[in-house]
N, C-alpha and C positions, 0 to 999 in steps of 0.2 A: 798153713791155713790162710785163706784170703781174709784180710781185715774188712769188716763191714761197718760202715758209718751210718748213723752217729753212734759213738761209743757211750757207754755209761761210765760215770765217775767211779773211781775206786772208793773204798770206805771214806766217808766225808770226815775230814779233820780240819775244818776251816777255823783259823784263829781270827780272821777278819774277812768280811764279805761286804763289798760295796757294789750296789746295783745302780746304774745310771740310765735315765731315759733321755734320749736326744731327739728333739723335735727340729723341724726345719721351717720355722716361721721367721720371715724377714720383715723389717719395719723400715719404711721410707719416711723421713721427716723433712718437711719444708723448712729451709733456713729462714724464710721470710715470715711465715705464719705459725710455725710450730705444729701445723696440722700433720697428722700421721696417717699413713696407709699401711695396712698389714697384708702381707702376702703369705698364704699358708701353702707350703709344698708337701708332697706326698711322704717324704722320708721321715719315718718315726722308728727309731732303732734302740733296742736294749744293748747295754754293754755292762761289763762287770770287771771288778778288780778283786783278786782273791789272794790271801796269804794262808799258808798251811802251818799248823802247829808243828813243833819238833816231833819226830816220830822214830820208831825203831827201824832197823834195816828192812825187816819184812814189809812193813807198810811203805817205806820209802821206795823199795824196788817196784812195788805195785804202781806207785805214781810215776816212777821213771819209765816203766814200760808203757804206761798210758800216754805220756807225753811223746815218747818216741814213736808210738803207733800212730799218733796224729800227724807226725812228720811236719812240724811247723804248722802253717796255715792251710795245709792240704785237707786234713781230715776235720770232722765235726764231732760234737758231743752234745749230750743232753744236759741242761742245767736249769735249775729252778731256785727259788728262794728257800734256803735250808731252814729258816726259822719260822716260816709261815706255810706249813704243809697242809693245814686244814682251814676251811672257811670260817669266818666269824659268824656269819648269818645262820639262820635256822635252816637254810637249804643244805647245810652240811649233811652228808649221807645220801642225798638225792642222786639220781642218775639223769640229769637234764639232757635234752636233745635240742638241736637246732630246729626252730619253728619257722619253716619256709625257706626255699632256696633263693638264689640270686640276691642275697643280702650284701651290701657294700657299706663302706664308711665306718663310723665310730660308734655304731649301735649294733646290738645283736639280740634278736628275738629268740627266746627259748621257751620250752614247755617241759612237762614232766615233773614239776614241783608240786608240793602240797599247797592247797589253797591257803593264801596268807603267808607263805614262806618268805622270809626276809633275806635279802642279799645286801651285804654291807660294802660300802666303798672301801677299796683296799683289798677285797678278796681277789684271788687269782683264778684264772681259768685257762685251760689248754684246748686248742682245736687241732685236730689231726693227731698223728702218731708217727713214731720213727722219724724219717727224714722230712716229713711234712708237719711235724709238731710246731705249733706257734703259741707263744706265751702272751697272754693279755691280762690286764688288771682292770677291775671294775672301778669306775671313778665316782659313782653316785649311789647312794642307798636306793634300793628298789624293793617292792613287795609284789608277790605273785597275785594274780586275780583269782577268782573262784574256780577257774579252770586250770590253775597251776601254770599260767602263762605270764611272762614278764619280758619287757624289753630293757636290756642293760646298756648303759653307757660304758664304753671300754676304751682303753689305750693299749697299744697303738691301734690305728685303723686296721680293718680286716685286710690281710694280704691277698686273699682270694675269697670268692664266695663259697662258703661251706654248703654242702648238700643238705637238703631237707632231711631231718631225722638223724643227722650226723651226731655222734656222741660228743658231749662237752665234759671234759675232765676237770673236776674242781678240787680234788685232793692230790697233793704232790704234783701240781702242774709244772710242766717243763717246756722249754723251747730248744731249738737247735742253735748252737753257738760254735764258733771257731776261735782259735787263738788270735790275738791281735798282733803277735810277733812270731817270727820264725825261730826265735832263740829262747831257750829255757835252761836253767842251771840249778844246782843244789850243792850242799856242802855237808861236812861232818863236824859236829860240835863235840867239845869235851863230854865224856860220859857216854860216847858211842850213840848219840842221837843225831839223826839227819835233819838238816834245816835248810832254809834258803829257798824252799819251794814257794814261788809266788808267780802269778800270771794274770794277764789281762785277757779278756774275751769279748767278742762282739757277736751280735746275732748274725747267723748265717742266712742270707737272703738270696 
């Protein structure tokens, strides 16, 4: 059977999960006046470092098969924040849509919320699905107007302009990632538990 990317993770057994946001802002400082100039470039990328808890052979073999199916950095997989699967704000449970095409930058206008619904800074959202899934985080609190419309500040900037009325996923949001290395390994602990699964990942763009 042909492997189709992105893959879904096996049953999650994270013992440690670190998510990093890498921006590309450069600062030039005059050695004479101390005056600074800031240059903001386009690259804004998620990366993650993950350790898995010791597990039984059955679970370990599922993870081994997952890593080998990726074939190092070739394949991709879906990944989100495992501890923040639902929004904090009262927009939880809503089915928001993109409000207007041709949007760019670090804001996103959406509609489909209840009047006065709140969106909290730190809530996740996903645009696209499958190989086009992109993970974004809301950076400022916001409240929908009487028509259920709101413009959100997000990070990272939009990768591409979503279509008008495209679905916005706010529960179990994910993005597409790939391994940061071509090498992965694991071992066997006393008591017949498998350990040593750890890996780093970077957003696949």
